[in-house]
C-alpha positions as CSV (number, residue, x, y, z in Angstrom):
1,M,17.5,81.3,-74.4
2,Y,18.4,81.5,-70.7
3,K,15.5,80.5,-68.4
4,Y,15.5,81.0,-64.7
5,S,13.1,80.8,-61.7
6,L,13.0,83.6,-59.2
7,G,11.5,82.6,-55.8
8,M,10.3,84.5,-52.7
9,Y,11.5,83.4,-49.3
10,E,8.5,82.5,-47.2
11,K,9.7,84.7,-44.4
12,A,9.4,87.8,-46.6
13,L,5.8,88.0,-45.2
14,P,4.6,87.9,-41.6
15,D,4.7,84.7,-39.6
16,D,0.9,84.9,-38.9
17,M,0.0,85.2,-42.6
18,P,-1.6,82.0,-43.9
19,L,0.7,80.0,-46.2
20,E,-1.9,80.1,-49.0
21,E,-2.0,83.9,-48.8
22,K,1.8,84.0,-49.0
23,M,1.7,81.9,-52.1
24,Q,-0.9,84.0,-53.7
25,L,1.0,87.2,-52.9
26,A,4.2,85.7,-54.3
27,K,2.5,85.0,-57.6
28,E,0.9,88.4,-57.8
29,S,4.3,90.0,-57.0
30,G,6.0,88.3,-59.9
31,Y,7.7,85.3,-58.3
32,D,7.9,81.9,-59.9
33,H,8.2,79.8,-56.7
34,V,8.1,80.1,-52.9
35,E,10.9,78.9,-50.7
36,F,9.2,76.8,-48.0
37,C,10.6,77.0,-44.5
38,V,10.9,74.7,-41.5
39,D,12.8,76.6,-38.8
40,L,12.7,77.4,-35.1
41,N,9.3,78.9,-35.3
42,E,6.9,76.5,-33.6
43,E,4.3,76.3,-36.3
44,R,6.8,75.9,-39.1
45,A,8.8,73.3,-37.2
46,A,5.5,71.3,-36.7
47,R,5.2,71.0,-40.4
48,L,7.5,68.0,-40.1
49,N,4.6,66.2,-38.5
50,W,2.1,67.0,-41.3
51,S,-0.1,64.0,-42.2
52,V,-0.2,62.4,-45.6
53,E,-3.4,64.3,-46.3
54,E,-1.9,67.7,-45.3
55,R,1.1,67.0,-47.5
56,E,-1.1,66.1,-50.5
57,K,-3.2,69.2,-49.9
58,W,-0.3,71.6,-50.1
59,R,1.4,69.8,-53.0
60,S,-1.9,69.9,-54.9
61,L,-2.5,73.6,-54.1
62,S,1.0,74.5,-55.2
63,V,0.3,72.8,-58.5
64,K,-3.1,74.4,-58.9
65,M,-1.8,77.9,-58.1
66,G,1.3,77.5,-60.2
67,V,3.5,78.4,-57.3
68,P,5.8,75.4,-56.6
69,F,7.9,74.9,-53.4
70,T,11.0,74.5,-55.6
71,T,13.3,75.1,-52.7
72,F,13.0,74.2,-49.0
73,S,14.9,75.8,-46.2
74,L,15.6,73.5,-43.2
75,S,17.0,76.1,-40.9
76,L,15.5,74.2,-38.0
77,L,18.8,72.3,-38.2
78,R,20.7,75.2,-36.6
79,K,19.2,73.9,-33.3
80,T,21.3,70.7,-33.8
81,P,24.1,71.5,-36.3
82,L,26.2,68.6,-37.5
83,G,29.3,69.5,-35.5
84,L,27.8,69.2,-32.0
85,L,29.8,66.8,-29.9
86,D,26.7,65.3,-28.2
87,R,25.9,62.1,-30.0
88,E,22.3,62.2,-29.0
89,K,22.0,65.6,-30.7
90,N,23.7,64.2,-33.8
91,Q,21.0,61.6,-33.9
92,E,18.4,64.3,-33.6
93,A,20.0,66.1,-36.5
94,F,19.7,63.0,-38.6
95,R,16.1,62.6,-37.7
96,V,15.3,66.3,-38.6
97,I,17.1,65.8,-42.0
98,D,15.2,62.6,-42.7
99,E,11.9,64.1,-41.8
100,G,12.7,67.3,-43.7
101,C,13.6,65.3,-46.8
102,A,10.4,63.2,-46.6
103,L,8.4,66.4,-46.4
104,A,10.4,68.1,-49.2
105,A,9.8,65.1,-51.5
106,A,6.1,65.0,-50.7
107,L,5.8,68.8,-51.6
108,G,7.8,68.5,-54.8
109,S,10.8,70.5,-53.5
110,R,14.0,69.8,-55.4
111,V,16.6,71.5,-53.2
112,M,16.7,71.5,-49.4
113,L,18.9,74.2,-47.9
114,V,21.1,73.4,-44.8
115,N,23.0,76.2,-43.2
116,G,26.8,75.9,-43.3
117,Y,27.5,75.6,-39.6
118,D,29.5,73.1,-37.6
119,V,28.0,74.7,-34.4
120,Y,25.8,77.8,-34.1
121,D,25.6,79.2,-30.6
122,E,28.9,78.0,-29.3
123,P,32.6,78.4,-30.4
124,S,33.8,76.4,-33.4
125,T,36.7,74.1,-32.4
126,P,38.9,71.5,-34.2
127,E,36.7,68.9,-32.5
128,T,33.4,70.4,-33.7
129,V,34.9,70.7,-37.2
130,A,35.9,67.0,-37.1
131,R,32.5,65.9,-35.9
132,F,30.9,67.9,-38.7
133,Y,33.0,66.0,-41.3
134,E,32.2,62.7,-39.6
135,N,28.5,63.4,-39.7
136,L,28.3,65.0,-43.1
137,P,28.3,61.8,-45.2
138,V,25.5,60.4,-43.1
139,A,23.4,63.5,-43.8
140,V,24.2,63.4,-47.5
141,G,23.2,59.7,-47.6
142,I,19.8,60.5,-46.0
143,C,19.1,63.1,-48.7
144,A,20.3,60.7,-51.5
145,Y,17.9,58.0,-50.1
146,H,15.0,60.4,-50.5
147,G,16.2,61.8,-53.8
148,V,16.4,65.4,-52.5
149,I,19.4,67.6,-53.1
150,M,21.0,68.9,-50.0
151,G,22.2,72.4,-50.7
152,I,24.7,73.7,-48.1
153,E,24.6,77.5,-47.7
154,N,27.6,79.6,-47.1
155,A,26.6,81.4,-43.9
156,E,27.8,84.3,-41.7
157,M,30.5,82.4,-39.8
158,P,34.1,81.8,-40.8
159,F,33.5,78.0,-40.9
160,C,31.7,78.3,-44.2
161,S,31.4,82.0,-45.2
162,T,32.1,81.7,-49.0
163,I,30.8,79.6,-51.9
164,S,34.4,78.1,-52.2
165,D,34.1,76.9,-48.6
166,A,30.8,75.2,-49.3
167,A,32.1,73.7,-52.6
168,E,35.0,72.1,-50.7
169,F,32.5,70.2,-48.5
170,C,31.0,68.8,-51.7
171,R,34.4,67.7,-52.9
172,R,35.0,65.9,-49.7
173,V,31.6,64.1,-49.9
174,P,31.0,63.5,-53.6
175,S,27.3,62.9,-54.4
176,P,24.9,64.1,-57.0
177,F,22.6,64.9,-54.0
178,F,25.0,67.2,-52.3
179,R,25.5,70.7,-53.8
180,V,25.9,74.4,-52.8
181,Y,23.0,76.7,-52.1
182,G,25.0,80.0,-52.4
183,D,24.2,83.3,-50.8
184,I,25.7,86.4,-52.5
185,G,25.0,88.7,-49.5
186,N,27.0,86.4,-47.2
187,T,29.8,86.0,-49.8
188,T,30.0,89.8,-50.3
189,N,30.4,90.3,-46.6
190,A,33.1,87.6,-46.4
191,F,35.1,89.6,-48.9
192,A,34.3,93.0,-47.3
193,G,32.3,94.2,-50.3
194,D,35.0,93.4,-52.9
195,A,32.9,92.7,-56.0
196,D,35.8,91.2,-57.9
197,R,36.6,88.6,-55.3
198,T,32.9,87.9,-54.7
199,A,32.3,87.2,-58.4
200,A,35.5,85.1,-58.7
201,D,34.4,83.1,-55.7
202,L,31.0,82.3,-57.3
203,L,32.8,81.2,-60.5
204,K,34.9,78.8,-58.4
205,G,31.6,77.1,-57.5
206,K,31.1,75.9,-61.1
207,G,29.6,72.4,-61.1
208,Y,28.5,72.6,-57.4
209,V,26.1,75.6,-57.2
210,T,22.5,74.4,-57.6
211,S,20.7,77.6,-56.5
212,L,21.4,81.0,-55.1
213,H,20.0,83.4,-52.5
214,L,19.9,87.0,-53.7
215,K,20.0,89.5,-50.9
216,D,21.8,92.7,-50.1
217,S,24.1,93.2,-47.1
218,I,26.7,95.4,-45.4
219,P,29.5,94.4,-43.0
220,G,27.9,93.0,-39.8
221,E,24.4,93.0,-41.3
222,Y,23.1,90.0,-43.1
223,R,19.3,90.1,-43.1
224,F,17.5,93.4,-43.2
225,R,19.4,95.6,-45.6
226,D,17.1,97.0,-48.3
227,Y,17.9,95.8,-51.8
228,G,20.1,98.4,-53.6
229,K,21.2,100.0,-50.3
230,G,24.0,97.6,-49.4
231,H,27.3,96.6,-51.1
232,V,26.3,93.6,-53.2
233,D,27.0,94.0,-56.9
234,F,23.9,92.2,-58.2
235,Q,24.8,92.5,-61.9
236,R,28.3,91.0,-61.4
237,C,26.9,88.2,-59.2
238,I,24.0,87.3,-61.5
239,D,26.2,87.4,-64.5
240,A,28.6,85.0,-62.8
241,A,25.8,82.7,-61.7
242,K,24.5,82.5,-65.3
243,E,28.0,81.7,-66.5
244,I,28.3,78.7,-64.2
245,G,24.8,77.5,-65.1
246,V,22.6,78.5,-62.1
247,H,18.9,78.7,-63.0
248,I,17.2,78.7,-59.5
249,F,17.3,81.9,-57.5
250,T,15.4,83.1,-54.4
251,A,15.0,86.6,-53.0
252,E,15.9,86.0,-49.4
253,I,13.7,88.8,-47.9
254,F,13.1,89.0,-44.2
255,C,9.8,90.6,-43.2
256,D,9.9,94.1,-41.6
257,T,6.4,94.7,-40.3
258,S,7.1,98.4,-39.9
259,K,7.0,98.9,-43.6
260,D,4.6,98.0,-46.4
261,Y,5.9,94.5,-46.9
262,V,3.4,93.6,-49.6
263,S,4.6,96.4,-51.8
264,Y,8.2,95.7,-50.9
265,V,8.2,92.1,-52.1
266,A,6.8,93.2,-55.5
267,E,9.5,96.0,-55.6
268,V,12.2,93.4,-54.9
269,S,11.0,91.2,-57.7
270,R,11.2,94.0,-60.2
271,F,14.5,95.1,-58.9
272,L,16.1,91.7,-59.2
273,R,14.6,90.8,-62.6
274,G,16.2,94.0,-64.0
275,Y,19.6,92.3,-63.7
276,F,18.7,89.2,-65.7
């Protein structure tokens, strides 16, 4: 029997909603886990400084509630991506990865997502690509030390827009603690909505894909497209993911406070489970 875990991205709910309330709503809405997030939001970035007591509190609460933080998004790293040419910023990136891994391990997170960027808000060049490849083994080594899997996500930029791109990084730096955290919305956009190429790309990730973001998209729009109203073929993608042995999925929902977001997260859970 095929077993899978479907999680809810923490940012599916408003930033000012207490984390415990988000966890409770995730459970009530039919999700199995919550994807914990450390990003550019000040309060979430400050989680890296949580005390031992705070870490124990949230780990215990997640166990008690039955809502584990199975996956952990370290999108704070987009502030200092691994391809930056400034050596001081490279050291800052290593510090963020180290602290992120330590927090992930304390919370019981198995997979820590890192966005597939060499640089984020400046042009990619042969030099930034070379620096990324130089720094990548250091980042992977930090994750291996902590026993946390670093899952590189195919993102919205040509540098790493497909699951094949991300898998190639894993081939360059072989490690059981370095895998792909795929995103089917980004992959579908990379192939201009071609479902055949999208599914084939996912199949090429066999042996590398540890988990998968499920979201809808249209060309040029990567975040706020309602599920079922974009060009992602969820059935083809989920079938391909099952074929290559993926068992951890997260609905990457971004909160739109203009709508009934509580009802929407439950609606998305039902929508996605229908394809399994």
